[in-house]
N, C-alpha and C positions, 0 to 999 in steps of 0.2 A: 828492691825496696830498701830505702835507707832508714834505719830505725835506731832508737836509743833507749836505754833502760836507766831509770833514775836509781841512784844508790844513796842510802842514808843509814845511820846507825839503827839497827833493829830490823831493817828490811832483809829478810832471810830467804826469800824466794827468787832473788835476782839471778842466781846461776841457772835455775830451772827455766826462767824466762829467757835468758840469753841463749840457752841451748835450743829452746823451742823456736825462737826467731831465726836463729842461724840455720836450723834444719829445714824450716819451711821456706825461707827466702833465699837460702844459699849464700847469705852474706851476714857475717857476724855483726851484731849491733854495737854501736858505741855506748859508752857508759857516761853518765852525768852525775858527778858528785853533788851533794846537796847544797854546797856553798857556791856553785857556779851561777853566774848571772847572765851569761850568754850561751846560746845553743849553736851547734855546728850548722853550717848552711845546708839547705836542701833536705832536711829531715822530712820523711813521709809519716812516720809513726813514732810516738813517744809512749813508753809504757812505765807505769809505776807498779812495781810488783808487791806481793803480799809480805806479811811479816808482822812485826810489832814495833813500828817506828818509834824511836825515843821511848821505848818501854810502855807505849800506850798510856803515858801519864796524862792527866787532865781528862781527856777523852781520846778514843782511838782516832788517830790521824790529826788531832788538833795542833800539836806542835809541828808535825811535818808539813801541814798545810801552810805554815809560815816560813818554810825554808826559802832562802833566796832563789833557788832554782825554780820554785813554783811560780814566781812572777813571770819568768821567761816561758814556762810551760803554758801559763794562761794567755800570754801574748801570742804564742804559736797557735793555740787552739782558736783564738779569735781570728787568726789569719786563715784557718781552715785545715791546719795540720791535724791529723788523726791522733787522738790521745786515748789510751786505755789504762784504767786502773783496776787491778784485780785484788779482791779481798781488802787488805789494809790500803791498797791503792785506791779502791772505791771509797773507803772512808776518808782518805785524804782529799779526793776530788770533791766530795760533799762538803768537808770542812773548809775547803778553799773557795767554795762558791761556784765551782765549775759545773756542778750538778745539784739539783734541788733535793730537799728532804733531809732525813737523818737516819743513821744506822745505830740502833739501840741494842742493849743486851738481849741475847737470845731468851725467848720466853721460858725455856727450861732452866735458865741461869747457869748453864753448863757449856763448856767448850764442846763443839761438835766436830768430829772428824770422820766422815764417811762418804760414800757415793750417793748422789741424788740423781733424779731425772729432771731434765730441763726441757721445757717446750719453747720453741722459737716463736715468740709472740709477734715479731715483726721481721720478716725475711727480706726487707727492702732497706737495710741500713748498710753502712760501709763495713760492718763487722759480721753481718749475717747473710749476705747475698749468696753465699755458697750452700745455704741450707734451703730446704723446702718449707713453705709456710706451715706452721704448727708441727713441724718435725720434732720428735722427742729424742733427746740424746742423753747419754750418761756423762756425769762430770763429778769429780770429787770436791768436797768442801772441807774447810778447816778454819773455823772461826768461833769467836765468843760473842761478837757484837755484829750480827748480820741481819738483825730484825729491822727491815726497811719500814720507815714511817714517813708520811707526808700529810699535811692538812688536806681537808676535803677538796678545796679549790685546786691545789697543786696536783692531787691524785687524779682528779677529773681531767685536768689538762694533759697529764702524762698519758692517760688512757685514750683520750679523745684525739690526740695528735700522734699517736703511734710511737711514743717515746719509751714504752715498755718493750725491751728487746728480748728478755728471757723471763720465764716464770718457772717456779718449781712445779713439777708435774707428778701426777699419779700418787698424790698424797705424801710426797717426800719432802715437803717444806720443813727444813731443819731448825728454823729460828722464829717462826711466827710472823714473818714478813707480810705486810698488808698486800692483799690481792695476789699473794704468792710471788711477789716481785723478787727476781734474782738479779736482774740487770736492767739498767736504763741508759738511754742516750740523751744528750742535750737537744735543744730545739733545732740546732743546725745538723745534728746527726753525726758529728765528727768526734764526739767525746763519749766513750762508753765506760760505765762503772759496772763491775760484775763481781759478785761475791764468790762463786765457785772458781776453781782453778783449771782452766782449759789447757794450760801449759803442761799439766801432769797427765794428760791423756791424748798424746799426739802420735804415738808409735806403738808397734806391737809389744815392745818391752814393757810398756805401761799397762798392757792388757786391753788396748783399744786405741782408736784414733778419733774418737768423737769430738774432741776439742780442736782438732787440727783445722777444721773449716773456718773457725773464727780468724785465725791468722791468714789462711788462704783468701778469705774475703777481703781483708785489708790489703793483701798483696795484689789481688785482682784490681782493686780500685786505682792503683798507681801503675799497673803493668802497661 
């Protein structure tokens, strides 16, 4: 799998993501600086990692969504390239219009850093095919603005068309997100936004491998 990780000021989970992609795929990902306007040929997966891009000024992800590289990422997504945004990356994808809805301040008004449970709400996407339907996994979160919101029509469409990929399970919703939504895909199924950090639970040294299957699912799609 040929992958790439977007780099920008304030994105501080890039090394974790690079390590996860290299370990799962056996091939080190390329890096894309935020000013780049063209992408390497043949990319299978582009990942926007977590952090606090541009200091989260204005709104989380609002400035980063307007990075030159995001135009190229949007074009690649339109062509069917897989794109994944984790935490701040999810916020960036929403602000860039690649995913619907909004990510608001946690209902606790506090930064949350802990482990949660996730239910695989749709096991038939490019990012979940290595899971069983409704499987519950562990995954860490670390965010201040993960409260997913969408208007009634959008929410009904996401639920009706199977675009909810992951939900917080067993009462572990850390942010007040509507319908316990933790991750969604676009209508084509090739763009995933996810608040929890699967890259931080892929090996025994992390205390478990529950997040590994997300990357293995993407790898299986192109294998």
